[in-house]
N, C-alpha and C positions, 0 to 999 in steps of 0.2 A: 628671297634673301640675296643681296648682291655683295660682291667683295670690292665694290667701288671701281671696277674696271669694266671691260667689255661684256658682251653677252656670254652666258654660260655655255660651255661646250656640250654638256648633257643636262637636260632639264626633264624632271619627272613631276607631273602635276596631277594631283587628285587621283592617283592610281589605285584602282580597286580590282582585286583578283578573286574569282569564285572557283570552287571545286564542285564538280557535279552539275547536273542540269535539272531544270524545272523545280519541283517541290523539294527535291533532295539536295539542292545546291546550298553550299555553305561559303560564307565570305571568309577568306584567309588573309587578305590584305585590304585594309580599309582607308582609302583616301590618303595615300602616302605622297608627300611632296618634298622635293629638294632640288637644288641647283649645284652642279659641279663645274668649277671654273678651271681654266687652263693652268696646269702645273700644281693643282691643289690636291690634297688627300682628304676624302670624305669617308668616314667610317660609319657603317650601319651596324649598331651594336644591339644585342638582345639575346635571349635564351632560345633553346630549341622550340620550334613551333611558332615563332614570332612573325614569320613571313619574310625573313631576310633573303634567303636563297631564292625563293620564288620571284621576288622583286627583281633580282639580278637576271634570272632566266627570262623574265618578261622583256627586259631591256634588249637581250640578245635575240629575242623571238624564238626561244627554245622551250616554251612551256609544254609540259606533257599534254596528251590528247584531252584528258578529262578536266583540264584546268584552262580557264580563259580569262582574258582581261575584260571585266564587266564595264568599266568606265575609266576615264582619265586620258592623259596624253603623255607620250614619251617622245622627246625630240633630241636629235643629235645634230649639232651645228645648224639648227633651224629646220631640219628635215624630220617629218613625222615618221616614227618607226612603227607605230601600231598599224597604220594603214598601208605600210610599205609592202610591195610584192616580195615573195620569197627570194627571187633572183637578186633583188637589190640588197636584201639582208645578207645573202651569201657573200656578196661583194664587200659588204661592210665588216662582217665577222672576220677577225684575224687581221684584216688590212687596216681598218680604222679603229675597231674596238676589239681588244684581245681579252681573253678570259682564262684565269687559272682556277681549276676546279679543286674541290677539297681533297679528293682521293686520287692521286696521280696514277695508281696502278690500274684503276678502271677507265682512266681517260687516255691511256697510251695503248696503242695496238700491240698485243703481245707477239704478233707474228712478224713485225717489222723492226729492223734495227733503229737505234736512235738517229743515225744519219739519214736513213730513208724517210723517217717520220718528219724530221726537220725540213728535208728537201721537198717533200710532198706539200707541206704547208706553204713554202715559198713559191713552188711551181704554180699553185692555184692562183696566186695573186700577182706574180711578177714574171715577165718573159725573160728568164735568164738561161744561159747555157749551162751544161753539166759542170764545167769547171767552176763557174761563178756560184752555182748553187752550193757546191761542196765548200767553197771558200767562205760564203756567208754563214753556213751552218757551223763551220769551225770557229769563225769569229764570235758568233753569238754564244757558243758554249764557253769560249774563253772569257767573255764579258760577264758570264754568271759564275766565274771562278771555278769551273769544273776541272778537277785534276785529271791529268793524262787524257787530254781531249781526243787524240787520234784513236786510242784504245776504246773510249766511250762511244765514239761514232759507230764502231763495229758491233757494240754489245746490244743485247735485247733488254727490255725493261726489267725482266725478272732478275737480271744479273747485277742490277744496281740497288744500292740502299735507298731507303725512304727519302732521305735528304737529297740524294743525287737525282732521283726520279722527279722530285719537286723542282730542282734546278732545270731539268730538261723541259718541264712544263712551262717554267718562266721564260726559258730561251725560246720556246715554240710560240708563246704568247707575244713576245717582243720582236720576233723575226722581221716583221714588216713595219716595225716602229710605229705602233698604233698611237692614236692621240688619247685614247682612254683605255686603261687596263682595269678590268674587274677581277678582284681576287676574292674568291669565296672560301673563307676559313683556310687560307693557304698554309697555316702552320699548326693546325689542330692536332694532327696525328704525329707530330715531330717532337724529338727530344729538345730540351731547353736550349742547348748550344746550337743545334741545327736550326731551330726556330729563330734564334738571334742572327744567324748567318743569313737566313732567307730574308728577314726584315731589312738587314743592312744592304743586301743585294738589291732589293726593291727600291730602297732609298737612293742607292747609287745610280740605278738605271733610270729612275725618275729625273734625277738631276741631269744625266747625260742626254737623255732624249726628250726632256720636257713633258713627259707623259702625265696626264691626270689619273689619279688612282682612286677607284671606288673599292673600299675594302669592307668585307663582311666578316664579322667576328663576334664571339661571345667573351673574348678575353679582354678585360678592361686594362690590363697591363699593355697589351698590343695597341689598344686605342690611345693610351697616354703617350706611347712612343711615336706613333705614326701620324695621328690625325691633325688636320687643321680645323675641320668641322665634324660634328658628331650628330647622328640621328639615332635616338634610342627607341627601339620598337618592342612592343609587348602584345602578344596575341593579335598581330596584324595591325595594330594601331600605333601611331606615333605618340610616344609619351613625352618626348622632349627633343628639341633641336637647338644646338648652341655651338659656339666656338669651344674648342677642347678645353682651354683654361677655365672658361666660365663654368663648363659642365662639371669639372672636377672640384672646383673651389666653391661654387654656389649652385649646386643642383636644385632645380625648381620642383620637379615631379617627385612624388613619394616613391614611385617605382625606381627611379634613378638612384635615389638615396639608399633604398633597400639593396639595389644591385651593387653599389659601391661598398656598402657596409659588409656585404657577404664575401667580398674578395679577400682571400688571405694575403696579407702583405708581409713580406719578409722583414723581420725586425720589430714586429708589433705583438708577438705572442707573449702571454703571461708566463710566469715561472712554473715549470712542471714540479710536481711533488718529488720528494726524495724517496727512491725505491732501493737505494744501494744496500740497505740492510736486509732486504727481503730475500727469502730462499731462492736459489736457482732452480728453475723448472725445466729449462732446456739447455743442454750443453753440446756445442758443436766443436769437434776437434779434427783438424786436418781433412776437411771435407773436399773431395775432388770428384768431378764428374767429367768423364771422357766418352766421346762417341767415335766409333770407327768410321773412317772415310775410305771408300773403295777407289783406288787410283788405277792407272792404265796397266796393261800387261807387263811392262818392263819397269814399272815404278814400285817402290816399296809402299805398302799400305801405311796410311798415316792416321792420326787421331785428332779430333777437335778437342782441345783442352778448354771446355766451357767454364768450368769452375776449378780453381787450383788452390788447395791448402788453406781453406777457410777456417778461422778460429773465432768463436764468439759465444756468449752465454746470454740467456734471457731470464730475467727474474720475475717473481710473482707480481702481477699488477703493473708490469713495465711494458711500454711500447718502444720497440727498437726499430728505427727507420733504416731501410736498406735502400740507398739511392745510387743512381748512376744512369748512363745512357743505354739505349737499346743494344742488346748484344753483349752487355758486360757480365751477364750470368745471374742477374737478380732472380728472374722467374725460375730458372733452372735450379737455383738454390732452394726456393720454396717448394718445388716439386720433389726434390731430393728429400727434404725434411718430411714430406708426406709419404715417402717410399713409393712415389709414382714412377720413379726411374732408378736404375742401378747406380751406385756411387761407392767410392772408397772413403775410408775414414770412420769416425765415430759420431753418432748422434744419440744422445741420451735424454730421455724424457723421465723426469723424477728418478734418475739413476738407472733406468732400464734401457739397455741398448736396443736401438731400433733397426740398425743395419742387419740385414739377413732375416728379418721376421717375415713369415708367410702365413697365409690362411687364417685360422682362428686367432692366432696370437696377434697378427697384424690388425685384424678386425677389432680385437679388444682394445688395442692402443688407439685406434681411430676415434674412440669415444672422447679421448682427451685432447686430440689435435685435429683441427678442422681448417678448411681453406675457403676463402671467399675470392672468386675469380674476377678478372677485369671485365669481361663481357657478360652481364647478367642474362642476356637473351640466349647466348650460346650455352650457358650453364644450366638452363631450365628446359626440360623436355616439353616441347609445345603441345604434345598429345595428352599431357597429364594436367589435372587441375591443381590448385595450390595445396589443397588438403593432401593429395597424393605425394606432391613434391616435398613439402615440408615435413609430412608425416612419415616419409620413406625411411629415414634413419631410425625412427621409433619402431617401425615394423621389423626392420632388419636386426636391430640390436636388442630390442626389448619384447618383440612379439606382442605389442599392445593391441587389445581388440579395438575395433573401429570407434566405438563410443569414447573410449579414453583417449584415442589418438585425436579425435575431433576436439576434445576438451583442451588437450595440450597444445594443439596447433592454434586454437583460438587464443590461448594465453601467450604463445610466442608472437603471433601477429600483433597482439596488443602491446607487447614489449617493444616492437619496432614501429609503433604508432600507426598501425593499420587496422581497419575494422575486421572483426571476426568473420563477417559474411564474405570477405574477400576470398576465403578458402574454396568457394564453389566456382570461382572464375579461373580463367586460363592466362598463361603469361602474356599473350599478345594483347590482352585487355588492360594492361597496366603500362604506365610510363616507365622510362629508364630508371628514374630514382626509386619508384615503387618496386620495380623488379629487383633492384639492388637490395632493398629492405627485405624482400622475400628471401634472397640468397643469405642474408645475415641471419634471418629467423631460422632458416634450415641449418646453418652452421651452429646455431645455439641449441638446437633440439636436444642434444645429448649432454648438455652442460659441460662443454669442453673447458680445458684449462688454458689451452693455447690456440689462437686463431692466426693463420697466415693470411693477410689481406694483400692480394697481388693486384696492384694498380686499381683498387676497388672503387676509387672515386674519380679516376681520370677521365671517364667518358661522360661525367655528369655536368649539368649546368651549375654555375657558381652558387646559386641560392640552394639548389638541391644538394650540392656537394657540402655546403655548410651544415645542412640538416643532418646528413649521414655522418659527418665527422662528429657532430654533437651527440648523435645517437651512439656511435662507437665509444666515445669517451664516457657517456653515462653507463653504458653496459660494462665497460671496464671497471668502473668504480663499484657498481652494483654486484658484479659477480667475481671481482678480483681477477679479471682475465689478463692474460699476457698476449700482446700482439707483436708479430713480426710484420711491419708495415712497409711493403715494397712500393716504391714510387719514384718518379723522376721530377716531381714538383716540389721544389725546396720550400716554398711558403706553406704548403699543406703539411709537409713533414715537420716544419717548425711548430705548427699549430697543435700537433697531436703527440709528438714523440718526446721521450725522456732522453734517449741517446740516439746517435746517428752513426751508421757505418757506410762509408763511401766505397763503391766497387768500380774497378776499372780493369779491363782485360781479364776478367775472371777472378781477380784477387781483391781483397780489402786493402785499400791504401791509406785509410784514415778512419779512426773510430774513437768515439768519446762522447762526453755529455753534449747534449744538443747545442747549448750556447757556445761551448768551446769550439765545436766543429763549424758551426754556421757563422759565428761572428769572429772567430780567430783561426781561419783555416790555414793549415801549414803546408799541405801537399799542393803542387802546382795544378793537379787535375781538379782538386776541390775548389781552388781559387777560380779556375776557368769556369766550372759549373755555376758558381755563385755570381760571377760577373755577367752571366748570360740571362739572369732572371729579369724579365721586364717588370718595371715597377708601375703600379697604377697611380702615378703621381707625376704631374706635368713638370714639376721642378726637379725630378730625379731621373731625367732621360739618360739612358746608358749609351756609351760609345762602343758599338759592337765591331768596329773595324778590326781590332786585334784578333777577333774570333774567326775571321775569314781565313787566317793562316791555319792550315790543317794541323790538328793535334794527332799525331800518328798513333793509331791503336795498334798494339802488337797483334800479329796474326795468331789466331787461336789454333791453327793447324800445324801440328808438329810431327816429327818422326815417331814411330812406335816406341822406341826405347827412350825417348826424351823424358828427362825428369827436371821440372822447373826448380831453380835454386830456391832454398828456403828464404822466405820473406824476412827481412830484418826490420825491427821497429824501434823507434826512438820514443821514449816517454817524455812528453812535453810537460806533464804534471797534471794531477787531478784526474787520472784515468784517461787522459787524451794521448792516443798512440798514433804515430805517423810512420809510414813505410819509408825506408831510406834506401838509396841506391837503385 
């Protein structure tokens, strides 16, 4: 495929990658071909296991030992990369081809400051003096809009937020002004506003330096925002390759159509049912969570005000969305409601006060309130099979004998669309989506009335996410469950929630019916969140430039005697409340 100009800067032809050797070898990428031209953005889109990341590692010559290129060709500016000696590849990496990895914390050296890491990358490729190295590192951090550059150069990776670490990774990848930048899921683990900032930065840097961008993602909203050309992959094979507009308006492959149909799009959800007359099952009043912080010898001890003065209620059969960015207190709120940490204020479940419950009393309440965690792999003990894991609540609370437990576990697995014989397998034998279903089955074991779902679909591929959301909705109707649905994905929240509460700096700043909050936002922070949502629609590209201006989060660390002023709310009408002042 040509863009009508000169030769492609990067060309991949009939690339096939195998894992393992001999009879046990398995093909994971099968005859992938594409051309990337100067100044162009090409997105490789697909779900987990489609071979996207392995293809990018093959280009960089960084495939793991058990993985090899079986056939095909990769050329950069006409040079063959597959047959190139390691020395030549080392000269190319960083200098001509840069790469941003998915998880910045594992890609940055925890023992070196940001300044040292940037200078080391430069030193490897360019013969610069100490002063020039420092200056270039400073300039590159400034170009990725890093606040307080001098301070950041002295800091270690663990002292930076996720968004800042990703900016460091981009600065490092762009230091030598490479001709090609490979970005492997560069925004997956980031909040929606940080994601928008990173996308805008990459756009700006591409324009300034004329870099060609090869972007790997499973987010079709990101594809619509960034791509000129798109390659859709599925289980190692190319399903479709087309210009971005054609792919979104006239997709040819069934898989592409299915992928696009599964993407939750803000503004397309149907009307939720009315639950306003249902009885209140969970009532939260003045909920605050504070953690002590040990300061130096001569400084007064302080507290982290993680959650401050929360008030809301949850009705029978209702799903209340709790949204906001990392660090706003969403997950801390969920854990407080489960009595997993100490808090101040009142939490009542069916009128029974939960604050201060211990031992048998707390155990009895846990029948009615359960939690589904973000990471299903971390939430399941790898040494136990599914019968033991899902059946554990039945053993603890009901002392059911094994035969009855087996019967109940089989029924629970069927409820979450999994075969009964799955109970004899272990967590590592399931995909991420299946593990999340197992976590939901375990949460349902005791027929709870309230489920707290903490980012329970954020780690899942879009088609699996759609299935799990459908399952949660089906179970809600069947069992008249109430959900507190914690998320940072506004389109997912719109698809499943009746009401939405927006958290910022440990406090709720806006709460009301879903349509009111998402389509008529009143608080500046809610407006900012919604303006950052990438749309999987080539005709609705967002301008993220305004988001590059930092929105100052209030520091949660306060003096021990500090009491936050009471939040004042304005009633916009129809149960829509907005914080003022």
